[in-house]
N, C-alpha and C positions, 0 to 999 in steps of 0.2 A: 225823178219826180220827188219833190220834197214837200211834205205836209207838216207844218209846224203849228202848234196851238199856243196862242198867247192867252193863257188861262190864269196867270198868277193873281191878278186883281180879283177876278171873278171867284176863284177858288178860295182866296183869303176871305172874301166876303162870305162865301158859303160856309167856311169853317171858322168863323169868328169866335164861336163858342165851342171850346174844346172840352170834352168830357174825360175825366181821368179814368183809367182802366181799373176795374176791381181786381182783387187777388185772383190769379189764375189757378186752375188745377194743373196737376203734373201732366206733361205730355207723354205719349208712348216712348219707350226707349228708342233713341235714334239708331239708325243703321251705322255700323262701324265702317271705316274706310277700308277698301280692298287691299289685299296684299300687293306689294310692289310687283310690277310686271317686269319680266326679264327682257322684253323687247317691245318696240312700239306696236300697239295694237293695229290690226287692219281696219281701214275705214269701213263704217257700216253703210248699208244700203237700205233704202226704205222698202217695206213690203208692199206689194201690189194690193190695192183694195179689192175685196170681193163683195159680191152682193149679200147684204144683210147678214154679216157674220155676227157671232156672239161678241160683244165688246170685251176688251181685255184691259186689265190694269197694267201699270208699268212693269209689274213682275210677271205678267203673262197670264195671271189667273182671271177667271171670269168675275167681274165685279159684283158686289152686292147690289141688287135692285130692291131697295127697301121702301115699302110704303111707310111714310113717316106718320108718327102719332104724337099728339100733344104731350109734352113732358109735364111732370108735376111742377108747380101747382096747376090745377085745371085752368085752362084758358076760357075766357068768355068772348062772345062776339063783340066786335067794336064798330063795325060798319065802316063808313068812309069808302075809299077805293078798294078796300079789302073785299068788299061785297061785289061779286060778279053780277052784271046785269044780263048775262046771257041766258039764264034758265037752263044751262047745260047740266045733265046728270050723267056722270061717268068718270072715266079716268083720264088724267092728263099726264103724259110722260115727259119729264124734264131731264135733259142731259146736261150735266154740270162738269165743266173743265176742271180737272184737278181734284175732284171729289173722291174721297175714300172715307167710309164711315168713321167718324170720330176725329177727322182732321180739321185743319183751319178753314177749309172750304166747305166741309160737310156740316159742321155744327150751325153756322149761320143759316144755311139753306134749310136744314132740318127744322130749326125753330121758326123760320119764316113761313114755310109751307104748312107747318102745324097751325099757325094762326089763320092762314088762308082757308084751311079746311074747316076750322071752327066756324068761320064766317060763311062758309059754303059747304054745308054738311052733305050735299049731294055730289060734291066733286072730291075725288080721291087723287092725290098727286103722288106719283112714283118717281123716284130719282135714280138715274143711272150715271155713274161716274165714268169719265174717260181720262186717260193720262195726258199730261201736257207734253207730248212728243209726237213724232211723225206717225207712229203706229196708231196712237189714239185718234188723231185727226182722220186717218184713213178709215177707221171704223165708224166714226161719226158721219163721214161723207157717205159711206155705204148704207148706213141706216137711213139717211135722208133720201138717198136714191131709191131705196126699197119702199119708202112711204109707210114703214111699219115700226111701231114702238117708239116713236119720237114725235112730240108735239111742240116742244120748246127746247132751245139749246142756248147755253152760255158759251160764248166763243170769243176769240180775239178778232179785231177788225180786219186783219190781213186775210182771213178766210172768207169774208163776206163776198168779195167780187165773184169768186168761183160759184158760190151758191146762188147768187143773183143771176149770173150768166146761164146757169143750168136750171133756173126757175124752180129752185128748191125751197125758197123762203118767201114769206108774204110781205108786201109793203105795209107800212103802218100808218100812212098819212090819214086814212079815213078814220083811224082810231085815236089820233092825237087830239086832245081837247085843248081849248084856249089856255087852260091852266098848265097843261103839259108844255105847250109851246113857250109860255112865259118862264117856265122853271128850268127846262133843259138848256144847258149852255149851248148857244147856237152853233159855235164852231165845232162842237162835239157832235151835234146832230148832223151837221153837214158831212161828217165822215161817212155816214150811212147812206148818203144820197148818191145813187149810182145811175141806174138806168132811168131815163126820162125825168131825172131830177127827183125821183121818189125816195123816201127814206125806207130802209129795209130792215131795220132792227131798232130796238129800244136801247139807247146808250145807258150803260150801268156805271162804269167808272173809267178813270184814266190811269194807265199802268206804266210808270217809268221804272227803269232799272236803277238800283243803287248799289253801293259797296257796303256790305255788312262787315263790321269790324268786331271781332271777339276781344273785348277789353281784357278778359282774364288771360288770354294767350299773350297779349302785349305785356301785361304785368309780369307774367311768369318769365318772359324773355328779358325783362327789365328794359323794355323799349318804350320811350315816351309816345303817347298817341300823336299822330301827325296832325297838322292844322287841316281844317276842312276846305281851305282854299289851296289844296295841295297841287303839286305838279306831278307829271309822270315820273320824274327822277325821284321825288320824295316817296311816291307810291312804291317804286321798285326798291328803294332803300329800306322802306318799312317791311316789304315782303322778304328781303334778304335777311334782315335782322330778326325776323320771327320764323325763319326756317332753321330749326335746330333739333338736336336729339336729346330727349329726356334721359335722366339717370337710369331709367328702366329700359333704355334702348329704343323706346318708341320715337318714331320720326314725326316731327311737326313741320308742316309746310306753310309758307306765307300766303299762298293764294291758290284758289281753284274756282272753277265755274262749269256750268252744265253746257255742253255743246251737242246739238242735235238738229236735224233738218226742220224740226217743228218749232224751234225757238230762236230768238235773236239775243239771248241774254248777254253774250260777251261782245257783241259787235261794237258797242259804243267805245270800247277800250282801244280800238284801232281805227274806227271811222272818224275819231276825233283828230286824226292826222291833219286834216284840212277840210273846210266846208264843201269842197268839191267831191270828197270821197263818199259817194252814195251809190246804191245799186243801180239806179237809173239816172242818167243825165237829163238835163233840161230839154235836150232834143230827142229824148226817148231811146238812148243807147245804153249798153252795158257800161256801168260807171266804175267797176273795180279793176278794169284793165288799164291802169294808169300807173306811172311811177310813184305818185303820192299814195295811192291805195296799196301798192306793193310794199312801200316803206312802212305803212301802218300795220299791215298784216305781219310783216317780218318782225317788226318791233314787238308785237304781241306774242308771236311764236317764241321769241327769244326769252320770254319768261321761263319757258321750259328748256329751251335748247342751250341758252347761254347763262342765264341767271340761276337756273335750277331751283326755282322757288315753288314749283308745282309738283303734285304727286306723279309717279311714273306713268300712270294711265290717264293723265290729263288729256282731254280731247275725246275720250271714249267712256268716261264715267257715266253712271246712271245719275239721274237727278237726286235720288235718295242717298247715294254715296256722297255727293257734294254737300247736301244739307246735313246728313248725319255726321260727316266729318267736322263740320262747323260746330254743331251742337256738342260733339265729343271733345272739342278743343284740339282737334288734329289739324285744323286749318285756321290761320289767323284772320283771313279775309276771303270772302267770296262775293261774286256779283249775282244779284237775283232781283226779282220783282217785289212789289209791295206785299204780295200774299204770304211771303215767308215770315213777315214781321209778327203777325198774331201767334204763330206757332212758337216763335222764340220767346215771346212774352209768356205764353202758357208754360213753356219749359223752363222759365226763370233763367234764361241765358243772359249773361251780362254783356250786352252788345250795344253798338251804336250804328247809325246809318249815315254814310258819307256820300256826297256827290262824286261823280267820276273825276279823276285827276285831269288837269288841263295838259294839252300838248300844243306847243307853239302858240299858247294863249287861247286855244280853242277848248271850250267845255261842251260836252255833248253827252246826253243819255239817249238810249233808244227805248221804244216801247210801243204800245198799241192801246186802242180803246176797247175795253171790255163791253160786250154786247149781249143782249138776250134777244134772240130771233124767234120767230114763229114759223114752224115748218109748214110747207104748202099743204093745204087741205081743201077738199070740195065741200066740207060741212061748215056752213056759215055760223051755226050755233057753237060748235066746238072751236072755231076760229076766234069768235068773240070771247069765249072763256079763256083761251090761251092768251089773247091780247090783254085781258083783264089781269091775269096772273103776271104777265110780263110787266105791265105798268106798275103793279104793286111791288114787284121785286126790284124795281129801279127807282123807287120813291123814297121820300123821307119818312113815310109811315112805317116802312119796313125797318128802318133804323130805330124808330120809337118802339117797335115790337120786339126787336132783338138788340137791346142796349148792351153796353159792356158788362160782362159778367164772368162767371166761373169757367164756362166752356166757350165763350166768344169774347176774348180779351179786348178787342177793339170794336165790338158791336158788329152789326151785319156787314158794314162796309170795310173791306180789307184793301181799299185803295181810295184816293180822292174821288168823290162822287161826281157824276155827270150832271147833277142838278144843283142849282143855287141853294136850295133848301136843305141839302144834306150836310150834317155836321161831320167834321173830320176829327177823329179821335187819335190821341197819341198811341204809338209812335209814328203813325202814318203822316202826321203833319210835317215830319222831317223830309218827306218827298215833295212837298209843295214848292220849296225854292228851286227844285230841279225842273219844274214844268216848263219854264221859258226856254230851257235848253233841250227840250225833248223833241227828238225826230221820230215820227210815226212811220211804221212800215208802209210801203207804198201799196195802193189799192190796185193790184194787178190780178187779172183773172188767172194767170199762170204763176202766181206767187209760190204755190206749193211745189210744182215741178222745178221752178227756179231755185228754191232752197235745196231741193234734192240734188240738183246739178252742182250747186256750190259746195255743199257739205263735205263730200269725200275729198275734194281738193283742199278745203279748209283744214280738215283733219291731217292730210298729208303734209301741209305746211307746218302744222304744229308738231308732227312727228319727225320733222326734218327730212322727209323723203323727197321734197321738191321745193324749189324756191318760189316765193309768192308770185313774182312777175311771170314765171313760166306757167304756173298753175292757172292764173287768171287769163293769160293769153290762150291757153288750151281750150278753155270753156267759152271764150268770148263769142264765137260764131253762134253756138247753140243758145247762149244767153240772150243775144240780140234777137233771135227768132222768138224765144219765149216772151220777151218784153213786148215785141211787136204784135203778139197774139197769134202768130202763125204756127 
């Protein structure tokens, strides 16, 4: 199943006026890269979700659930869609993917809900962060199933089919105004239309993956920056040239990326082998059990096994290790989504954003549509309040309220917006040319178990424990069952 979005013209129109970022504040000290492993790590397995557990962060700690408060200077009510028409008095619990107090996901949302609460003094918004990995999604699902402590959720589109199938999120059609329908990019809204043609979430932004290039590492290695219309061979050559040992003995690697059942960050670097290499074929079968898919997977694994341009624990690193290594100039290049860019601006990292290299003339990036859904509720007044907050958090008004500044370098939007009226601020505009080549993760009810099935074999291919063709043949029967919904 292939879902492509032809958004370039619309998004260029939406982002015709680009606002320059103000001087950022310093980011927290990045995590250092882990010590080299002596042997290939064992593949990880996803934890089973339990009913209503305490949510955890990527480090395993219970996240801060912080009622936000208006920062100085004091805000004043502005009206518009910021003002809820619900008459609701009470608390709305908003779960935000990737939120940790003070980070690139937290500051924009903190500022936005602060304005919303000024316009709605009877409504208190509490934010819970959950990490962008399989464990985080398991806790989110458990919270939705429990019906406790969650009213809205920021999520990626690949999780929506499961929540719709389990009747855990509300349809939004009855709350879409004519202005909403005229403003939201229609192809993006269609991504949320599942059961009975209803839309089940408010589209927030479109999130492709890009290659982050640390310019300082290239300069230190005396390596010219590659052209942006680069090929796979040029990418590998750049990674080899920027894999070196410093005079102090510190090892620098040319490339790394986060690999986890909850993300598809690295998939575009091997799915670009051929347009047929997709998880689901046009006739609804497992698509990675083919010679072309095996060739792409093996080529990607060879970055570690043959080219030796990746850290020893590549394939099992934490997201914070990958990002921290890039900030600390231990990795010359990483692959990541749009949300990493504001943090790098704030940290004053000298970086650029490249499209994926081509393979056999094929250029591809993978990604998803960021959504804000409303959890199922029997309370119509609370549902209306949640819908009002979701509309505001996906609007151009929220970008006006959270412009580029000291703690939000790109403004509220950390990816190209899903509305025509949203302005796209640098450096996020560098992702816009990638959108025509963006493949969106398929809307499968069993997408989460599918990725959990695929992930250990993906790791084992990277670790050199199994050949790609054998690994994909092994999981093909079960993958076909999951795709068919059985």
